[in-house]
C-alpha positions, -999 to +999 in steps of 0.1 A: +620-094+508+603-092+476+615-074+448+594-040+445+594-027+415+583+012+406+556+017+382+552+050+368+521+061+350+520+079+316+496+092+295+504+073+262+541+081+266+555+042+285+574+034+255+591+067+242+602+072+278+617+037+282+633+041+250+648+073+264+660+058+295+675+023+281+694+048+257+706+074+288+712+045+313+744+019+307+733-019+305+695-012+302+670-029+283+635-031+277+622-062+285+584-067+272+557-046+259+520-054+263+493-040+244+453-033+255+431-057+243+398-061+232+371-050+260+397-033+279+400+009+291+421+017+264+424+016+224+428-021+213+466-026+202+479+006+216+507+005+242+496-010+278+527-015+297+566-013+290+586-035+314+627-023+312+652-028+333+678+004+339+713-008+347+700-038+374+668-021+384+636-031+372+606-007+362+572-007+343+555+021+324+522+023+325+501+038+300+472+047+325+457+076+309+455+117+319+440+113+355+474+111+371+506+131+364+542+130+381+551+155+407+584+163+424+570+143+457+588+116+440+621+116+421+646+092+410+685+102+424+714+094+403+747+093+424+775+104+399+810+095+404+825+127+386+815+157+367+812+137+331+784+116+348+769+149+361+770+163+329+758+131+307+728+127+329+723+160+334+719+169+297+704+139+281+676+139+309+666+175+307+666+176+269+632+186+264+622+192+302+631+213+327+664+224+345+658+231+380+676+242+412+701+216+434+704+192+406+668+183+401+653+182+368+622+173+347+627+154+317+601+158+291+579+135+304+576+153+337+597+128+356+618+141+382+653+134+385+683+144+409+714+142+397+742+144+424+779+143+426+792+116+454+815+145+462+786+169+468+775+144+496+811+140+508+814+177+511+779+183+531+795+155+555+827+175+560+838+172+598+845+211+595+808+224+596+817+260+581+833+238+553+803+218+549+782+249+550+800+266+524+799+238+498+759+236+506+757+277+499+776+270+465+751+239+459+719+263+467+731+287+439+736+258+413+711+242+386+737+216+375+760+206+400+796+217+397+822+197+411+846+222+412+828+251+423+816+233+451+854+224+462+863+257+452+837+271+479+845+245+508+881+253+505+876+290+506+890+310+534+865+326+555+864+363+552 
């Protein structure tokens, strides 16, 4: 299968977004920047695209203008190994943005992210449906996912 590369449409913010993302994610680089030339829809010399890689996954940021904006219909999940990773991504990406429920956030550019500990998935798939439900109910009360609180809820004795 040929490579698929997400292209993210920005209104003049592709380069600052790529710089933030490559600072937040390990093993990440800005791979190339193109500029509007003469006789193009944008201002000559302004950034047109930014190609960047986030820990092995390629992306393109396109400064296409104000016609389109991000929505929650598309988000990127960050599967985190532990609470330290959850906290790192949650706080860095939500800075200047918006923290929502159940591990969802919007960064300052309006892009939606889901910061999800792998432990949440394990708890929600627990073979004991009551235990899984207690973890789900706990998660529904959270913004940033708290692994210890999820585990405590899952392990709580039914009333």
